[in-house]
N, C-alpha and C positions, 0 to 999 in steps of 0.2 A: 563537667568538668574538662577543659581541655588542658593538658600538660603541654607546657612551653619548653623550649631550650633552656631558657633562663631557671625555670625550676629546676631542672636537673643540674644546671651548673651551680646553683644555691645548696644544693645537696653534696658538693663536691666533684661530680663529673666533669672531667676534662673536655674539651672541645675534639672534635673528630668523629671519624665512621662508628665508633662504639656509642657516641652520644645519640648519632642519627638512629640508630638501630635500636637504642632502648627507648628513645622518643617514641618511634612507632609501636614498638611493643606497648608501651604504657597505655599511649592513647587507644590502640586496639583493644585493650583488656579493661579499658576504664579504669586504670589505678588511679588513686589518691590517698592522700594521708598516709597513716601507718604502712598501709599495704604498697605505696609507690616508694617509702622511704626504705623499707625492706627489700624492695625488687631492685633498688638503685645501689643498695649496699652489696646485694648478691652478684650482680654485673659488673661494677664499678672498675675499670682497669686499675693496675696499680699506681701510685704516684709515678711520675718519670723521675729515674735515677739522674741526681745532677753531679757535675763534673765534682772532684775533690776540691775542696777549698785550700787543703793543706795536702799537698802530694806526698805518698808513701816514699821512704828512703829508697835511694839507689846509689849503686857503687860505679864509681869512675875509675875502671882499671887502665887508665891511657894518661901519657903525660905528654906536653907539646915541647920538643927539643929544637925546634926553629920557627921562624915566623910563618912560613907556609903550615906547620902542624898546628900553630896557635890558631889560625883561621879556622882549620877544619876541626880542632877540638871545641871552639866557641861554639860553632854551629851543631856540632853532636848534643853539646850540653842544652842548647836552646830546644833542640826537636825532642829531646829526653824528657825536659822539664814540662813541655806541652804534654806530651803523650800521656807521661805518667797522672795526668789530673784523670784520665779516663776512670769511669766509676768502678771497674771491675778491678782495677789493677791493685796489686799488692806488693809489688817489689820490683827491682831491675836492675842490671848491671851492663857495663859497656867494656868491650875488650880492646887491647891495644892497637887491633887492626881497624877500628871503629872509621867510618865515613858516613856523611849523609845521604839518604837514599831516594829522597823527594821532598814534598812541602813541609813546612815545621810541622811537626806532632806526627810524622811517619817514623816508625822505627828505624833506626840506622841499621847499615851492614855492620856486623860485631855489636848487635844489642840483642840483650836477654830481657823479656818482660813476663813477670808472673802474674796472672789473672787468676781469679776465683769462680769457679762454675761458668766459665766463658771461652770459648774458642775463637779468637780474631783471626780471621784469613788474611787480613793484610799484615798482619804480624810474621806469617810465615812466607808471604809472597808469592807470586805466581810458580817460581822455580821451586816447587815443594820438593823436600827431599834431596836437595842437591847434596851430592856426596862424595865420598871417595872410596874406592877399594884397592888394596894392595895383593899381589901375588907374588910371593917369594918362591924362586925356582932354585933346584939343587945344582944345576949345571947348564949355564946357558950362555950363549953370545948375546951381548946387548944389541948390537946391530941386527942380528937375526931376529929378535924379539920386537923390536921397534918396526922392523919391516913386517913382520907378520902382523904387528898391530894396525898398520897402516893399511894392510889388505882387508883385515877383518872389520874394521871400524866404518863409521859415516858422519861425517861433520857437515853443519849448514841445513839448510831449512827441510821441512819434510821429513818423510820416511823412506825406507828402503822400497825399491821396486820389486815387483813380483819376481820369483825367481832368485832373490838374494837376502829373502827374509828370515829372520830367526823365528822359532817355534814358542810361542806362548802356551803356557799350561791352562789346559781346560778348566782345571780346578780355579785358578785366578780369574778367568773370564767369567767363570759361572758367577764368583763373588763381585764383579762388578756388576753382572745383570741382577743381583739381587740388592743392590743397593739403591737408594731413591736418587744419590746424586749421579753414580757411575753408569746409571742405566740409561746410557744416552749413546745414540748410533756415531756421531762424531768420536766421543771418547774411546768407544771400544774399538773403532777403527783405528784410531791412533795408537792405542795400545798394541796393536797388531803390526801396524806398519812402523812404528817408532822403535820397536823393541829392536835392540842393535845400533841404535844412534846416539851422539853425542852432542848436538846442536852447534852452537857458536859461543861467542863471547870469551870468557876465561876458561872455558871447559877443554881438558886436554886428556891425552894418553903420555904418560911419562915413562922413560926408563933410566934406569939409574944401578949404582952398586950400592949395598949395605957396607957402611963406613966400619961396621961391627964385625960381620960376617964374611964380606967379600963376595957375597951372592948377587945375582941380577935379580931385580924386582921391576915388576910392572904396576903402574899407578894410573887409575882413570878418574877422572874428575866429571861429573854432569849430574842433571837431575832427573826429574820424571817427566820432562819433554811433553808432547802434547797431551798426554792424560793428566797430568798434575797441572797445566794451563788450564785445562776445561774444569777440572773440580774447583781450581781457584776462582773462576770466573763465576761458577754458579753457587760458590760459598760467599762471595762478595756480596751477590746479587740477595742472597738468604740473611746474610747480616744485615743489610741495608734495611730490609723489610723489619727486623727486629729493633733497628737503631730509632727508626721513626717511632714507634710504637714505645720503646722501652728508654730512650735516652736522645731526644732530638739535638741537645747542645753536644753530644760526642762527634768528634770529627768522622767524616765518612770513610777515612783511611782506617779507622779504630774501631769500625763497627764489629758487633760480635753475635755469635749464635749460642745461646744459653745451653750449657752443655747437658743439663738434665732434660732438656726437651726432645720429642721425637726428632726434630731435626738435628738438633746437637748430637743425639746418639749415632744417628746415621752419618753425619759428618766424621765424627770420631773414628768410626767404623771404615768410611771412605779412604781417611788419611792412612789407615794401617793397610789398606789394600793398596794404595798408592806406593807406600814403603816397599811393601812385597814386591811390587812391579819394578822399582827401580833398583832394588837390589840383584833381580833377575837379570834387568837390563845390563847391569855392570858384569854379573857372572857369566852371561853368555858371551861378551867380547873376550874376556879372560879366558875362558873356556876354549874359546876360538883359536886363539893364541897358543895356548897349552898343546891341544890336539894336531894343529898344524906342523908344531916343532917336535912333537912327540915328548915333552918336556916333564918332568917330574915335578909335582909341587911341595915345597916344604910347609908353606902355611899362605892360607888366603883369610883377610879380615878387611872390615870396612867399617864405615861411621858417616852419619849423616851429620849436616851442618845448618840446614835450613828446615827445621820440622817443630812441632809441639810435642812436649815431653809431659806426661802426667803423674802427680803424687796426689791419690785421693781428690777433692775438690779443686787442686790448685794446677793450673795448667802453664808450664813453662815454655815461652813462645823463643824460639832462638832463631835469630836472622843472620846467618854468617857467623855462628859460635859453635865450637866442638863441644859436645857433651862428655865430661870424666866421669861422672857419677855412674858406679854401676848399674842402677836401677833404670837408667835413661840407656842402656846399652844392653838389651836383653840377648843379643847375638853377637856380641862383641868380644874381643879377646883381651880387654884389659888395657891395650895399647891402641892410642889412637892417631890418626894421619892428620899432619898439618903441612900443607903444600904452601910455598912461598913466591916465588917465580921460577922461569924454565932456568935459569942459571944459577939457581940456590938449589941447596938439598932440600928434598921433602923431609920433614921431620917426624918422627916417631917418638910421642908423648905419653907420659903418665901424668894424673893429677890427682889431687884429695879435695872433694868438695869442701866448703867452707862458706861463710858468711860473705866473703870479699868475692869469690868467683860464681856463687850460688849452683856450683857443680858444672861451669863450662870454662874453656879456654879460647884463646882465639882459632880463627879456622883459616886464615892466610896473611896476606901482607896489606891488604886493603888498598886504598887510593888516596892522595892528598889533592887530586886535580881530577876533572872529568875528563872522559877519553878525548873530547875535542880541545879541551884546555891544552892537554897533553901534546896532543898532534901540533897544536899551535906553538907550542914552545919549542918545539925542535928546530924553528928557524929555517935556514936554507939548506939545511943537510937533507939528502935524497932519502928515501925510505931504502935503499938499497945499502947506503951508506951508514944507517942507522943500525941496520939488520946486521951488517957484517960486523960492527963495533961491539954490539950487545950479546952477540950469539957465538963468538970467537971461541973456538975449540968445541962446541955443541953440534950435535945433529938435530938442527931446528927446522922442523918442516909445518907448512901452512897447507892443509888439505884442499883449499880451493886454489892453490898455486899463487895467491895475492898475500901480500905482506901486510900485517895489521900490526902498525906500530904502537897501537894502544894496548896491546899484549905483550910488549917488549918489556925486558926488567925495569927500566926506568919509569915505565907507567905506574909501578906500584910503589908503596913506601919502601925506606930501606929496611930489609930483612933483619938486619941487625938490631935495628931500633924495636922491631916486634919481639923478637927473641930475649932482649935485654928487659923489655918491660913485662914480658911473661914470666921470666925469673923475678923481677922487682916486685910484683904483686902478688906473688903465690900462686899462680894460675896453673902451672904445670911444670914437669922437668923433661928435659930432651934424654931419650934412652937410647936413640940411634938417629941415623941421618942416612938417607939415600941420596948418595953423590949422582949429580945428573950426567947421562951420559947423553941423551935427546929426548924431544917430545915432539908430539904433533897436536895443532890445534886449528881451528877452523879458517882462520884468515880472513882477511876483507873480502868474503863471498858476493857481498852486495854490490861491488865494483863491476861485476859481469852479470849481474843479475838482468832477466829480461825486462823488468819493469823498467829498470834503470837505463837500459840500453833504449829501449822504445822512447823514454823520455827525452834522452839526449837527442835521438834522431827528431823527435817532433820540434825540439828547441831549434835544432840545426836548421831544420824546414822554414821556421818561422824567421830566423835571422836571414835566411838567404831570401826570402820574400821581401824583408824590411830593405834590404841591399839593393835589391832590384828595382 
């Protein structure tokens, strides 16, 4: 008797590679009758996990206060409603600074998603462990601190040149090499070259004074740079392999790695190593400023806001949400850091976990418009005019020397709205404010990027040929 694919399908086998492998084995071993049924039952893949018909409950800690915000909130609701149907998801929450971050079904910035026995790389995004660190100095001049930070840091693409690199601990590099995801030449090279760098976009070095103490504080904001981006890419690739096998109807953005699989255990360990690297990256910059100026540190603390946090078999994915639960902050001080924009105070907060916040608070101010939409909305005003108006009284700098109007205060949601709704929904209370003196951001470095200059030159040459 020859076993056919239909025979195995009639026994409950799904179509796919497993069916082909079972078919070959059954015919090679002459299986039939009860022996075939027993073999099929022993190797048959688990049924596909279907999307939730009724999505789990999730909390909306955001309220529209104008027409622009109403559109934003509607989009956030739409994407969360789709995402929450993912089979592994058990709950979620949205913070007051929420805004969409991709196709419908993608976790929004300001979103928290709780999944059971599953790690979703797409829900922590490529900027793994994006975080903030604060150092309070006993006695310091704010300009001197900002100048020292400008000298110590590096914004923009790539890493530091030879001779200007910071040391990465051998223990941490050994951890990378022992992990199936991080033992990658590109990732390890980036871990060495990107230490002491901050990237671009909304990342910054900020200096200000504590409203409560009058002391000068340095705050940095950045993620895990090249090492984290490399892990994200590999994690998404692995998650997609599991998605095809476990739940093909799940959106690719929400694919997951089972936490109890060998791959899931290794990915969780890789996340912890990336967390260590990112904290060391912050600390390297803060310590460089401290040593350069011979300052005395009163306190230094940090918290991430793009990460995955664990309670048993539940994994809390936070994309742009600040953890306030003590068990999510094993090396925290109990006070968390929430930046808003360069013209507003950096908030120091404390909160109590509850069913409304799931142990999280906002991470910043968020956006109601995309970067390009904001730029278009500036009309005929020059970048210099907008910069001068929005940074009056501040020592605001762009590392590349090019203004990025999409990172000026008006590009973000009103800080007062985020603060008001943080209190309204019982997410956290403000315990201190770091009043801004000045800040450094990457700026529009792409304007003078070599590839852009070459592209402009080619375009000009083509236009000249047409005109001739």
